[in-house]
C-alpha positions as CSV (number, residue, x, y, z in Angstrom):
1,X,125.8,94.3,108.1
2,X,123.9,91.5,110.3
3,X,120.8,90.4,108.9
4,X,118.2,89.6,111.3
5,X,116.3,86.8,109.5
6,X,116.4,83.5,108.5
7,X,115.0,83.8,105.1
8,X,117.1,82.8,102.3
9,X,115.5,84.9,99.7
10,X,116.5,88.2,101.9
11,X,119.7,86.7,102.1
12,X,120.1,86.0,98.2
13,X,118.6,89.7,97.2
14,X,121.1,91.4,99.6
15,X,124.2,89.4,98.8
16,X,123.6,89.6,94.6
17,X,123.5,93.2,95.0
18,X,127.0,93.6,97.1
19,X,125.8,93.2,100.7
20,X,128.4,91.1,102.8
21,X,125.8,89.3,105.1
22,X,126.1,87.7,108.6
23,X,122.8,86.0,109.7
24,X,121.9,86.5,113.7
25,X,118.5,86.1,114.7
26,X,116.5,86.0,117.9
27,X,113.0,84.6,119.2
28,X,110.4,87.8,119.2
29,X,107.0,87.9,119.6
30,X,105.9,88.9,116.4
31,X,103.0,90.5,117.5
32,X,101.5,93.8,117.3
33,X,98.7,95.8,118.5
34,X,98.8,98.5,116.3
35,X,95.6,99.2,114.4
36,X,96.9,99.2,110.9
37,X,98.6,96.4,108.8
38,X,101.2,98.2,108.0
39,X,102.1,99.6,111.2
40,X,101.8,96.1,112.5
41,X,104.3,94.8,110.1
42,X,106.8,98.0,110.5
43,X,106.6,97.3,114.3
44,X,107.8,93.7,113.8
45,X,110.2,94.6,111.5
46,X,111.6,97.1,114.1
47,X,111.4,94.5,117.1
48,X,113.4,92.0,115.1
49,X,116.3,94.5,114.6
50,X,116.3,96.2,117.9
51,X,117.0,93.1,119.8
52,X,120.2,92.2,117.5
53,X,120.9,96.0,117.8
54,X,121.3,96.4,121.3
55,X,123.8,93.5,121.3
56,X,125.9,94.6,118.6
57,X,125.9,98.7,118.7
58,X,128.5,99.2,115.9
59,X,126.9,97.0,113.1
60,X,124.5,97.6,110.9
61,X,121.4,95.7,111.7
62,X,118.7,94.6,109.0
63,X,115.5,92.9,109.7
64,X,112.4,92.3,107.8
65,X,108.6,90.9,107.8
66,X,106.3,90.0,105.0
67,X,102.8,89.5,105.0
68,X,100.1,89.0,102.2
69,X,96.9,90.6,102.8
70,X,93.5,89.4,101.4
71,X,90.3,91.4,101.7
72,X,92.2,93.0,105.3
73,X,92.7,89.6,106.1
74,X,96.6,88.4,106.8
75,X,97.8,85.2,105.6
76,X,100.8,84.6,107.0
77,X,103.2,81.2,106.5
78,X,100.6,78.0,106.5
79,X,101.0,75.8,109.6
80,X,99.8,72.9,107.4
81,X,99.2,71.7,103.8
82,X,95.5,72.0,104.2
83,X,95.8,75.6,105.1
84,X,98.2,76.3,102.2
85,X,95.6,74.6,100.0
86,X,92.9,76.7,101.5
87,X,94.9,80.0,101.1
88,X,95.8,79.5,97.6
89,X,92.0,78.4,96.8
90,X,91.3,81.3,98.1
91,X,93.9,83.8,96.0
92,X,93.0,81.8,92.9
93,X,92.1,84.3,90.2
94,X,92.4,87.3,92.6
95,X,94.2,90.1,93.9
96,X,96.2,90.5,96.9
97,X,98.8,92.6,98.1
98,X,102.1,91.9,99.4
99,X,103.8,94.1,102.3
100,X,107.2,93.9,103.3
101,X,108.6,96.1,105.8
102,X,112.0,96.4,107.2
103,X,114.2,98.3,109.5
104,X,118.1,99.2,109.6
105,X,119.6,100.1,113.0
106,X,123.0,101.1,114.0
107,X,123.2,102.4,117.4
108,X,126.6,103.8,117.5
109,X,125.7,105.9,114.1
110,X,122.5,107.2,115.4
111,X,120.8,105.3,112.2
112,X,117.3,104.0,112.6
113,X,115.1,103.4,109.4
114,X,111.9,101.7,109.2
115,X,110.0,101.8,105.8
116,X,107.6,99.5,103.7
117,X,106.7,98.4,100.2
118,X,103.3,97.5,98.8
119,X,102.6,95.1,95.9
120,X,99.5,94.0,94.0
121,X,99.5,90.8,93.0
122,X,96.8,88.9,90.5
123,X,96.5,85.2,90.3
124,X,95.6,83.2,87.4
125,X,92.5,81.2,88.0
126,X,93.9,77.7,88.7
127,X,92.7,74.2,89.6
128,X,92.7,72.1,92.6
129,X,94.9,69.5,90.5
130,X,97.1,72.5,90.2
131,X,97.0,73.7,94.1
132,X,97.8,70.3,95.0
133,X,100.8,69.8,93.0
134,X,102.4,72.9,94.2
135,X,101.9,72.0,97.6
136,X,103.3,68.6,96.7
137,X,107.0,70.4,95.8
138,X,106.6,71.7,99.6
139,X,107.8,75.3,98.0
140,X,104.9,76.9,99.9
141,X,105.9,75.6,103.5
142,X,107.9,79.0,104.8
143,X,106.4,81.7,102.5
144,X,103.5,84.0,103.8
145,X,100.4,83.4,101.6
146,X,101.7,80.0,100.8
147,X,103.9,80.9,97.7
148,X,107.0,81.6,96.0
149,X,106.6,84.4,93.2
150,X,110.8,83.3,92.5
151,X,110.3,79.5,92.3
152,X,107.5,77.1,90.9
153,X,104.9,79.7,92.3
154,X,105.2,81.6,89.4
155,X,103.0,79.8,87.2
156,X,100.3,81.4,89.7
157,X,100.9,84.7,89.0
158,X,99.0,86.5,86.4
159,X,100.2,90.4,86.7
160,X,101.9,92.3,89.8
161,X,101.7,96.0,90.4
162,X,104.9,96.7,92.0
163,X,108.4,95.9,93.1
164,X,108.8,91.9,92.5
165,X,111.5,91.7,94.9
166,X,108.9,93.2,97.5
167,X,106.8,90.0,96.8
168,X,110.1,87.9,97.2
169,X,110.6,89.2,100.4
170,X,112.8,92.5,100.4
171,X,112.1,95.5,98.1
172,X,115.9,96.2,97.6
173,X,115.4,99.0,95.3
174,X,113.3,101.0,98.2
175,X,116.2,100.4,100.4
176,X,119.0,101.5,98.1
177,X,116.9,104.9,98.1
178,X,116.7,104.9,101.9
179,X,120.6,104.3,102.5
180,X,121.2,107.3,100.1
181,X,119.1,109.4,101.9
182,X,121.5,109.0,104.4
183,X,124.4,109.2,102.7
184,X,125.3,106.0,101.5
185,X,125.8,105.2,98.1
186,X,126.0,102.4,95.9
187,X,129.7,101.8,95.8
188,X,129.7,102.1,99.1
189,X,127.5,99.2,100.1
190,X,130.5,97.0,101.2
191,X,130.8,99.4,104.1
192,X,127.8,98.9,105.8
């Protein structure tokens, strides 16, 4: 399977489950004019997969996109340490949502699946010192919402409602269920 994502977390989740992954990406305009955030994220994941699928028509192409939402505002990857600080300060002690959309395409088999998962995350209340320490680890740099739940950022998380792996960057359980709907069982994963 070709993973159209540079995310080491997505690769880790998929390879740990048994998928054979090759990474091939293209730069796309990660923009959508859809009204609903879920539709925007789904469209971006589709664009990422589609551009690769046109070059590799016989391969399974998987792409994903993750966003963090707080009070209807998208919180993407921080552009600076100051932006990360402000995002984390805003989220301290509060709930937010994490949406990951994914698209699987195989042109030759006429397969196109786009789906998403939503997980709610509540942060502990933490101090400016805590935030500055976390930013000093640089773990926030390539992550939507300025944190990684699977790393040192776990100290900020009080509870989650939904799929942990969705917050990490890929809802593997939902993806496996979607594969079963098109006839691929877990023991056939290496064929994908």
